[in-house]
C-alpha positions as CSV (number, residue, x, y, z in Angstrom):
1,X,-43.4,9.6,-6.5
2,X,-41.2,6.6,-5.5
3,X,-40.0,6.1,-9.1
4,X,-39.0,9.8,-9.2
5,X,-37.0,9.5,-6.0
6,X,-35.3,6.3,-7.2
7,X,-34.5,8.0,-10.5
8,X,-33.0,11.0,-8.7
9,X,-30.8,8.8,-6.5
10,X,-29.6,6.7,-9.5
11,X,-28.7,9.8,-11.5
12,X,-26.7,11.3,-8.7
13,X,-24.9,8.0,-8.0
14,X,-24.0,7.3,-11.6
15,X,-22.6,10.8,-12.1
16,X,-20.0,9.9,-9.5
17,X,-17.8,7.2,-10.9
18,X,-16.2,6.3,-7.5
19,X,-19.6,5.6,-6.0
20,X,-20.7,3.5,-9.0
21,X,-17.5,1.5,-8.6
22,X,-18.2,1.0,-4.9
23,X,-21.7,-0.3,-5.6
24,X,-20.4,-2.7,-8.3
25,X,-17.6,-3.9,-5.9
26,X,-20.2,-4.6,-3.2
27,X,-22.4,-6.6,-5.6
28,X,-19.5,-8.6,-6.8
29,X,-18.4,-9.5,-3.3
30,X,-21.9,-10.6,-2.3
31,X,-22.1,-12.6,-5.5
32,X,-19.1,-14.7,-4.3
33,X,-21.4,-16.1,-1.6
34,X,-24.9,-15.7,-3.0
35,X,-26.0,-14.6,-6.5
36,X,-29.6,-14.5,-5.1
37,X,-28.7,-11.9,-2.4
38,X,-26.5,-9.9,-4.7
39,X,-29.7,-9.2,-6.6
40,X,-32.2,-9.0,-3.7
41,X,-30.0,-6.6,-1.7
42,X,-29.2,-4.4,-4.7
43,X,-31.7,-1.6,-3.9
44,X,-30.4,-1.4,-0.3
45,X,-26.9,-1.3,-1.6
46,X,-27.7,1.7,-3.8
47,X,-29.5,3.5,-1.0
48,X,-26.8,2.9,1.5
49,X,-24.0,4.1,-0.7
50,X,-26.1,7.1,-1.6
51,X,-26.6,7.9,2.1
52,X,-22.9,7.6,2.9
53,X,-21.7,9.5,-0.1
54,X,-24.1,12.4,-0.4
55,X,-22.9,15.8,0.9
56,X,-24.6,15.4,4.3
57,X,-23.1,12.0,4.7
58,X,-19.6,13.0,3.8
59,X,-19.8,16.1,6.0
60,X,-21.2,14.2,8.9
61,X,-18.6,11.5,9.0
62,X,-15.8,14.0,8.5
63,X,-17.0,16.3,11.3
64,X,-17.6,13.4,13.7
65,X,-14.2,11.9,12.9
66,X,-12.4,15.2,13.6
67,X,-14.4,15.6,16.9
68,X,-13.6,12.1,18.1
69,X,-9.9,12.2,17.1
70,X,-9.5,15.5,19.0
71,X,-11.3,14.3,22.1
72,X,-10.2,10.7,22.5
73,X,-7.0,8.7,22.3
74,X,-6.7,6.3,19.4
75,X,-3.5,4.7,18.1
76,X,-4.9,2.5,15.4
77,X,-6.7,3.4,12.1
78,X,-10.3,4.6,12.2
79,X,-12.6,1.8,10.9
80,X,-15.8,3.3,12.4
81,X,-16.4,6.9,11.3
82,X,-17.4,6.0,7.8
83,X,-20.5,4.2,9.2
84,X,-21.8,7.2,11.2
85,X,-24.4,8.4,8.7
86,X,-26.2,5.0,8.7
87,X,-25.8,4.6,12.5
88,X,-27.4,7.9,13.1
89,X,-30.4,6.9,11.0
90,X,-30.8,3.9,13.4
91,X,-30.0,5.4,16.8
92,X,-32.4,8.3,16.2
93,X,-35.3,5.8,15.8
94,X,-34.8,4.2,19.3
95,X,-36.3,5.9,22.3
96,X,-34.1,4.4,25.0
97,X,-31.0,2.5,23.7
98,X,-30.1,-0.7,25.4
99,X,-26.8,-1.4,23.6
100,X,-24.6,-4.4,23.4
101,X,-21.2,-4.3,21.6
102,X,-19.3,-7.5,20.8
103,X,-15.7,-6.5,20.1
104,X,-14.8,-2.9,20.9
105,X,-11.0,-2.6,20.3
106,X,-10.1,1.0,21.2
107,X,-13.8,2.0,21.7
108,X,-14.6,4.2,18.8
109,X,-18.1,2.8,18.4
110,X,-18.6,2.5,22.1
111,X,-17.9,6.2,22.8
112,X,-20.2,7.2,19.9
113,X,-23.0,5.4,21.5
114,X,-22.0,6.5,25.1
115,X,-22.4,10.1,24.1
116,X,-26.0,9.7,22.8
117,X,-28.7,11.5,24.8
118,X,-31.0,8.5,24.4
119,X,-28.7,5.9,25.9
120,X,-30.1,3.8,28.7
121,X,-27.5,1.1,29.1
122,X,-24.3,0.0,27.4
123,X,-22.6,-3.4,27.6
124,X,-19.2,-4.0,26.0
125,X,-17.8,-7.5,25.5
126,X,-14.3,-8.1,24.3
127,X,-11.3,-10.3,25.2
128,X,-8.7,-7.7,24.2
129,X,-6.3,-10.4,23.1
130,X,-4.6,-11.3,19.8
131,X,-6.6,-13.5,17.3
132,X,-6.5,-14.5,13.6
133,X,-6.9,-11.1,12.0
134,X,-5.0,-9.0,14.6
135,X,-2.0,-11.1,15.4
136,X,0.5,-8.2,15.6
137,X,-1.7,-5.7,17.5
138,X,-0.4,-4.5,20.9
139,X,-3.6,-5.3,22.9
140,X,-2.1,-3.9,26.1
141,X,-2.1,-0.5,24.5
142,X,-5.5,-1.1,22.9
143,X,-7.1,-2.0,26.2
144,X,-5.5,1.0,28.0
145,X,-6.8,3.3,25.2
146,X,-10.3,1.7,25.5
147,X,-10.4,2.3,29.2
148,X,-9.2,5.9,28.9
149,X,-11.8,6.6,26.2
150,X,-14.7,5.0,27.9
151,X,-13.9,6.8,31.1
152,X,-13.6,10.1,29.4
153,X,-17.2,10.6,28.6
154,X,-19.6,11.4,31.4
155,X,-21.4,8.3,32.6
156,X,-24.8,8.0,31.0
157,X,-27.1,5.2,32.0
158,X,-25.8,1.8,33.1
159,X,-22.3,0.9,31.7
160,X,-20.8,-2.6,31.9
161,X,-17.4,-3.7,30.5
162,X,-17.0,-7.4,30.2
163,X,-13.5,-8.8,29.5
164,X,-14.7,-12.2,28.3
165,X,-15.7,-14.1,25.2
166,X,-19.0,-13.5,23.6
167,X,-19.9,-17.2,24.2
168,X,-19.4,-16.9,27.9
169,X,-21.2,-13.6,28.0
170,X,-24.3,-15.0,26.3
171,X,-24.3,-18.1,28.3
172,X,-24.7,-16.1,31.5
173,X,-26.7,-13.2,30.1
174,X,-30.4,-12.6,31.0
175,X,-30.9,-9.1,29.6
176,X,-32.4,-8.1,26.3
177,X,-31.1,-5.3,24.0
178,X,-32.5,-3.2,21.2
179,X,-29.2,-2.4,19.5
180,X,-26.5,-5.0,19.1
181,X,-23.2,-4.5,17.3
182,X,-21.3,-7.7,16.2
183,X,-17.6,-7.0,15.6
184,X,-15.7,-9.8,17.3
185,X,-13.9,-12.7,15.7
186,X,-14.8,-12.9,12.0
187,X,-14.5,-16.6,11.5
188,X,-17.7,-18.2,10.2
189,X,-18.3,-20.4,13.3
190,X,-18.0,-17.5,15.7
191,X,-20.0,-15.1,13.5
192,X,-22.7,-17.7,13.3
193,X,-22.9,-18.1,17.1
194,X,-22.8,-14.3,17.7
195,X,-25.6,-13.8,15.2
196,X,-27.8,-16.5,16.6
197,X,-27.2,-15.3,20.2
198,X,-27.8,-11.7,19.3
199,X,-31.1,-12.5,17.5
200,X,-32.2,-14.4,20.6
201,X,-31.5,-11.5,22.9
202,X,-32.8,-8.8,20.6
203,X,-36.0,-7.0,21.4
204,X,-38.8,-6.6,18.9
205,X,-38.0,-3.6,16.6
206,X,-34.4,-3.8,17.7
207,X,-31.4,-3.7,15.4
208,X,-28.4,-5.9,14.7
209,X,-25.4,-4.3,13.1
210,X,-22.9,-6.8,11.6
211,X,-19.4,-5.3,10.8
212,X,-17.1,-6.4,8.1
213,X,-19.8,-7.9,6.0
214,X,-17.6,-7.6,2.9
215,X,-14.4,-8.9,4.6
216,X,-12.7,-11.9,3.0
217,X,-9.8,-12.6,5.3
218,X,-9.9,-16.3,5.1
219,X,-8.8,-18.0,1.8
220,X,-11.9,-20.3,1.9
221,X,-14.7,-17.9,1.2
222,X,-17.2,-20.0,3.2
223,X,-15.2,-19.3,6.4
224,X,-15.8,-15.5,6.2
225,X,-18.5,-13.4,7.9
226,X,-20.8,-13.0,4.9
227,X,-21.5,-16.7,4.7
228,X,-22.7,-17.0,8.3
229,X,-24.7,-13.7,8.1
230,X,-26.5,-14.5,4.9
231,X,-27.1,-18.2,5.9
232,X,-28.8,-17.2,9.2
233,X,-30.6,-14.2,7.7
234,X,-32.1,-16.8,5.3
235,X,-33.2,-18.8,8.3
236,X,-34.7,-15.7,10.2
237,X,-35.8,-13.6,7.2
238,X,-39.4,-13.8,8.2
239,X,-38.5,-11.9,11.4
240,X,-35.7,-9.7,10.1
241,X,-35.6,-6.9,7.5
242,X,-32.5,-5.4,5.9
243,X,-32.0,-1.7,6.6
244,X,-28.6,-0.9,5.1
245,X,-25.9,-2.8,3.1
246,X,-22.3,-1.5,2.7
247,X,-19.2,-2.7,4.5
248,X,-21.7,-3.4,7.3
249,X,-25.1,-4.9,7.1
250,X,-27.9,-3.8,9.4
251,X,-31.0,-5.8,10.3
252,X,-34.2,-4.8,12.1
253,X,-36.2,-7.4,14.0
254,X,-39.9,-7.3,13.0
């Protein structure tokens, strides 16, 4: 039965040249950091791209994108909606979501979670200031849009907005979460700290979503997010399983 399912998925993927190219590109990017994980993660890469590119996945992200664009105020490009099919697979498995978001920008991912019926609490941590990858962004406008967007949805559960660094937040934090989204500074050192802290404050059976897994902003490849993520997944792999791999990578704590 499993072989038949895999065969069906592979045939569907390889009929679509663009999806096949996306899969190869993902494998090649991971290979820059780790040949081992480009092989180990290959089945999850295939599954994730299939989920994102099948008819339901395409329709879902297009419908949600249109809905959010019409309801909320966004000035900058949409980097989030493409992830929705995989996120929905995760959030639907959690009874009461205790959500932490590190890096929110205009709040696309935050309002997606804030509208969920099973949300219990939401904490957003961001400095809303220029840094390496976003030197030319008008963060005054970004912060105004974020506050407008987060205030537009009806309040569900406990909502906290923390305008601070993730280091300071974790230093003072005493709460645990079952869904954590890491999308702050993408430098190796900061991703490493955010990953370790997130793991330490993640409940059993909770999920960590790491954004920009395939991003290579820094010329030295070892300074980019993937290096930190794979290095510390290797350290914690007895306690973490990989759920999805695409431009993001999602882990579950066992």
